[in-house]
C-alpha positions as CSV (number, residue, x, y, z in Angstrom):
1,M,-19.1,67.7,23.1
2,K,-19.9,67.3,19.4
3,T,-16.4,66.2,18.7
4,K,-16.5,63.7,21.5
5,L,-19.8,62.2,20.3
6,L,-18.4,61.9,16.8
7,T,-15.4,60.1,18.2
8,L,-17.5,57.7,20.1
9,A,-19.7,57.0,17.1
10,A,-16.7,56.2,15.0
11,A,-15.3,53.9,17.6
12,A,-18.6,52.1,17.8
13,L,-18.7,51.7,14.0
14,L,-15.2,50.3,14.0
15,A,-16.0,47.9,16.8
16,A,-19.1,46.7,14.9
17,C,-17.0,46.1,11.8
18,A,-14.4,44.2,13.8
19,T,-17.0,41.9,15.4
20,P,-16.9,38.5,13.6
21,T,-20.1,37.2,12.1
22,S,-21.7,34.3,13.9
23,T,-20.8,30.8,12.7
24,L,-23.5,29.3,10.5
25,Q,-25.2,26.5,12.3
26,I,-25.5,23.4,10.1
27,D,-27.7,20.4,11.1
28,R,-25.9,17.2,10.0
29,T,-28.2,14.7,11.6
30,H,-29.8,13.7,8.2
31,V,-27.6,11.7,5.9
32,S,-28.7,10.7,2.4
33,E,-28.4,7.1,1.3
34,N,-28.0,8.3,-2.3
35,Q,-24.3,8.9,-2.5
36,D,-21.0,7.3,-3.4
37,S,-17.3,8.3,-3.7
38,R,-16.3,11.0,-6.2
39,A,-13.7,8.5,-7.4
40,Q,-15.5,6.4,-10.0
41,F,-12.6,5.2,-12.1
42,L,-9.0,4.0,-11.4
43,I,-6.5,4.6,-14.2
44,L,-3.2,2.9,-14.6
45,H,-0.2,4.5,-16.5
46,Y,3.5,4.0,-17.1
47,T,5.8,6.9,-16.7
48,V,8.3,6.5,-19.7
49,L,10.9,8.1,-17.4
50,D,13.1,6.7,-14.7
51,F,12.1,7.1,-11.0
52,D,13.9,10.4,-10.3
53,K,12.7,12.1,-13.4
54,S,9.2,10.7,-12.9
55,M,9.1,12.1,-9.3
56,K,10.3,15.5,-10.5
57,V,7.8,15.8,-13.3
58,L,4.8,14.6,-11.2
59,T,5.6,16.9,-8.2
60,T,6.9,20.1,-9.8
61,G,5.8,22.4,-12.6
62,G,5.2,19.9,-15.3
63,K,1.5,20.3,-15.1
64,V,1.0,16.6,-14.7
65,S,0.4,14.6,-11.6
66,A,-1.0,11.3,-10.2
67,H,-2.3,10.2,-6.9
68,Y,0.4,7.5,-6.6
69,L,3.8,6.6,-8.1
70,V,5.1,3.0,-7.9
71,Q,8.8,2.6,-8.1
72,E,10.3,-0.4,-9.9
73,K,13.3,-1.8,-8.1
74,P,13.1,-1.8,-5.2
75,S,9.3,-1.5,-5.5
76,K,7.9,1.3,-3.3
77,V,4.6,3.2,-3.4
78,Y,4.5,7.0,-3.0
79,Q,1.4,9.0,-2.6
80,L,1.6,12.4,-4.3
81,V,-1.9,13.7,-4.3
82,D,-4.7,13.1,-1.7
83,E,-7.3,10.8,-3.1
84,N,-10.0,13.4,-2.4
85,R,-8.3,15.9,-4.7
86,R,-8.1,15.9,-8.4
87,A,-4.8,14.8,-10.0
88,W,-3.9,15.8,-13.6
89,H,-3.2,12.4,-15.2
90,G,-5.9,11.5,-17.7
91,G,-6.1,14.4,-20.0
92,V,-8.7,14.3,-22.8
93,S,-10.4,11.0,-22.0
94,Y,-13.6,9.0,-22.5
95,W,-15.1,5.8,-21.2
96,G,-18.6,4.5,-21.7
97,G,-20.1,8.0,-22.1
98,A,-18.0,9.7,-19.4
99,T,-15.5,12.3,-20.4
100,N,-12.7,14.3,-18.7
101,L,-12.1,11.5,-16.2
102,N,-9.6,13.5,-14.1
103,S,-12.5,14.8,-12.1
104,A,-13.8,11.3,-11.2
105,S,-10.7,9.1,-11.1
106,I,-7.6,8.1,-9.2
107,G,-4.4,7.8,-11.2
108,I,-1.5,5.4,-10.6
109,E,1.8,6.0,-12.4
110,I,4.0,3.0,-12.6
111,V,7.7,3.6,-13.3
112,N,8.5,1.9,-16.6
113,P,10.4,3.1,-19.7
114,G,7.5,2.3,-22.1
115,F,8.7,1.3,-25.5
116,T,11.8,1.5,-27.7
117,E,11.7,1.8,-31.5
118,T,14.0,-0.9,-33.0
119,P,14.7,-2.2,-36.6
120,M,12.4,-5.1,-35.6
121,G,9.6,-2.8,-34.5
122,R,8.4,-1.3,-31.2
123,V,9.6,-3.2,-28.1
124,Y,7.9,-2.6,-24.8
125,A,9.7,-3.0,-21.4
126,P,8.5,-5.6,-18.9
127,Y,7.4,-4.9,-15.4
128,P,9.2,-6.4,-12.4
129,Q,7.0,-8.8,-10.6
130,E,7.5,-7.1,-7.2
131,Q,6.3,-3.9,-8.7
132,I,3.2,-5.6,-10.1
133,D,2.5,-7.2,-6.7
134,D,2.5,-3.7,-5.1
135,V,0.3,-2.3,-7.8
136,I,-2.2,-5.1,-7.2
137,K,-2.2,-4.4,-3.4
138,L,-2.6,-0.7,-4.0
139,V,-5.5,-1.2,-6.5
140,K,-7.2,-3.5,-3.9
141,E,-7.0,-0.9,-1.2
142,I,-8.2,1.9,-3.4
143,V,-11.1,-0.1,-4.7
144,A,-12.1,-1.0,-1.2
145,R,-12.1,2.6,-0.1
146,H,-14.0,4.0,-3.0
147,G,-16.2,1.1,-4.2
148,I,-14.8,1.4,-7.7
149,R,-16.4,-1.1,-10.1
150,S,-14.3,-3.7,-11.9
151,D,-15.2,-2.4,-15.3
152,R,-13.8,1.0,-14.3
153,I,-10.3,-0.2,-13.6
154,L,-8.7,0.9,-16.8
155,G,-5.5,1.8,-18.6
156,H,-4.6,5.2,-19.9
157,N,-4.8,3.7,-23.4
158,D,-8.4,2.5,-22.7
159,I,-9.6,6.1,-22.1
160,A,-7.4,7.6,-24.9
161,P,-6.8,5.0,-27.6
162,G,-4.2,6.0,-30.1
163,R,-3.1,9.0,-28.2
164,K,-1.8,6.9,-25.3
165,Q,-0.3,3.4,-25.2
166,D,0.3,3.0,-21.4
167,P,0.4,0.8,-19.5
168,G,1.2,-1.2,-22.7
169,P,1.1,-4.8,-23.7
170,E,3.6,-5.9,-21.1
171,F,1.2,-4.9,-18.2
172,P,-0.2,-8.2,-16.9
173,W,-4.0,-7.5,-16.8
174,K,-4.6,-11.2,-16.3
175,Q,-2.9,-11.0,-12.9
176,L,-5.5,-8.3,-11.9
177,A,-8.2,-10.7,-13.0
178,D,-6.6,-13.6,-11.0
179,A,-6.6,-11.2,-8.0
180,G,-10.3,-10.8,-8.4
181,L,-10.1,-7.1,-9.5
182,I,-11.3,-7.2,-13.1
183,A,-13.4,-9.7,-15.2
184,W,-11.7,-11.8,-17.8
185,P,-13.1,-13.5,-21.0
186,D,-14.2,-17.1,-20.5
187,A,-11.5,-19.1,-22.3
188,T,-13.9,-21.9,-23.3
189,Q,-16.3,-19.5,-24.9
190,V,-13.4,-17.7,-26.7
191,Q,-12.1,-21.0,-28.0
192,I,-15.5,-22.0,-29.4
193,K,-16.1,-18.6,-31.1
194,Q,-12.6,-18.5,-32.5
195,A,-13.0,-21.9,-34.2
196,I,-16.2,-20.6,-35.8
197,Y,-14.6,-17.5,-37.1
198,Q,-11.5,-19.4,-38.4
199,V,-13.7,-21.3,-40.9
200,G,-16.3,-18.6,-41.5
201,P,-16.0,-14.9,-42.3
202,V,-14.7,-12.6,-39.7
203,P,-17.2,-9.8,-38.9
204,D,-16.8,-6.5,-40.7
205,A,-15.8,-3.1,-39.5
206,V,-19.3,-2.1,-38.6
207,W,-19.6,-5.0,-36.2
208,F,-16.2,-4.3,-34.6
209,Q,-17.0,-0.6,-34.1
210,K,-20.3,-1.3,-32.5
211,R,-18.9,-4.0,-30.1
212,L,-15.9,-1.9,-29.1
213,A,-18.2,1.0,-28.3
214,Q,-20.3,-1.4,-26.3
215,V,-17.2,-2.2,-24.2
216,G,-16.7,1.5,-23.5
217,Y,-14.2,2.7,-26.0
218,Q,-14.7,5.9,-27.9
219,T,-14.9,4.3,-31.3
220,P,-15.7,5.9,-34.7
221,Q,-18.8,4.5,-36.3
222,T,-17.7,4.9,-39.9
223,G,-18.1,1.4,-41.1
224,M,-14.5,1.4,-42.3
225,L,-11.3,0.0,-40.8
226,D,-9.8,3.5,-40.5
227,T,-6.8,4.5,-38.4
228,A,-8.8,5.4,-35.4
229,T,-10.6,2.1,-35.4
230,R,-7.3,0.2,-35.7
231,E,-6.0,2.1,-32.7
232,V,-9.0,1.1,-30.6
233,I,-8.7,-2.6,-31.8
234,S,-5.0,-2.5,-30.9
235,T,-5.8,-1.1,-27.4
236,F,-8.3,-3.9,-26.9
237,Q,-5.7,-6.5,-28.0
238,M,-3.0,-5.1,-25.7
239,K,-5.2,-6.0,-22.8
240,Y,-6.7,-9.4,-23.8
241,R,-4.3,-10.6,-26.5
242,P,-1.0,-8.9,-26.0
243,A,1.0,-11.3,-28.1
244,D,-0.4,-9.5,-31.2
245,F,-1.8,-6.0,-31.1
246,S,-1.5,-5.1,-34.8
247,G,-5.0,-3.7,-34.9
248,N,-6.2,-6.3,-37.5
249,M,-9.7,-7.7,-37.4
250,D,-8.7,-11.4,-37.0
251,A,-10.6,-14.5,-35.8
252,E,-9.2,-14.5,-32.3
253,T,-9.9,-10.8,-31.7
254,A,-13.4,-11.2,-33.0
255,A,-13.9,-14.1,-30.6
256,L,-12.6,-12.2,-27.6
257,L,-14.7,-9.1,-28.5
258,E,-17.9,-11.2,-28.9
259,V,-17.3,-12.9,-25.5
260,V,-16.5,-9.7,-23.7
261,T,-19.7,-8.1,-25.0
262,T,-22.0,-11.1,-24.4
263,P,-23.8,-11.5,-21.0
264,G,-22.0,-14.3,-19.1
265,G,-18.9,-14.0,-21.2
266,L,-16.8,-12.2,-18.6
267,L,-15.9,-14.1,-15.5
268,M,-15.0,-12.7,-12.1
269,K,-13.2,-14.8,-9.5
270,K,-15.0,-12.9,-6.8
271,P,-17.4,-10.1,-7.7
272,L,-16.4,-6.8,-6.2
273,P,-19.0,-5.3,-3.8
274,A,-19.2,-2.2,-6.0
275,D,-20.4,-4.3,-9.0
276,S,-23.7,-5.1,-7.3
277,R,-24.6,-1.5,-6.4
278,P,-27.0,0.5,-8.5
279,R,-25.3,2.2,-11.4
280,S,-24.9,5.9,-10.8
281,E,-25.9,8.3,-13.6
282,Y,-22.4,9.5,-14.3
């Protein structure tokens, strides 16, 4: 009898252990107004590699990835990472006080060989227009889904100046402005400011460093035109004055920088809905 009771007790204990715990009941009837997408930034890259090598690196053990890859010819868009998951595309990065942007960004890799070193200097490869058309369509869709602000549509070089050059001076940022995705310096104001700086002194390194930091770049505040400052200036020039991205503090660059950092200096063809939302404390 004692043995039988012990057997029954053991069986009851095993049955209790095997019984699944009850599912937690969660009330989801209250939804907070104070929220937005985790994707706060959209970062554009070029791959440096051809399509086949790019796809292999971005999808296998290379420890680098992106949410999307855009083929060149024929242009085609591939999604490699779900937008709700983090891709490994930005690396060490900074913009306007935010760091490590992989956790809050969507990355688009564009198949492009980048640059070639020649006796005449570094030569960057152009982008086929059909590829750019698809990039613009993709950016529009992502921005609509996540409410990404226009000032957070950036290049890899913007968030890592000097360390990265992509998407390079051949990437047509002005076309994104014409598509209503990013703001662009008012040409009339730039012309006026440039005329002033051409006859007067160009601002010093202190002025450039403060203005570049105001744009969002991680900029040293040394008061000197050091290598790091030149790299940030060159990155700024690649976007707004790609014909010359030498990193020099010239009259046209000063004019562009002043207009970009002056209220009313940047024009949007059609303000993005996200631009009017309260700024999150990111």
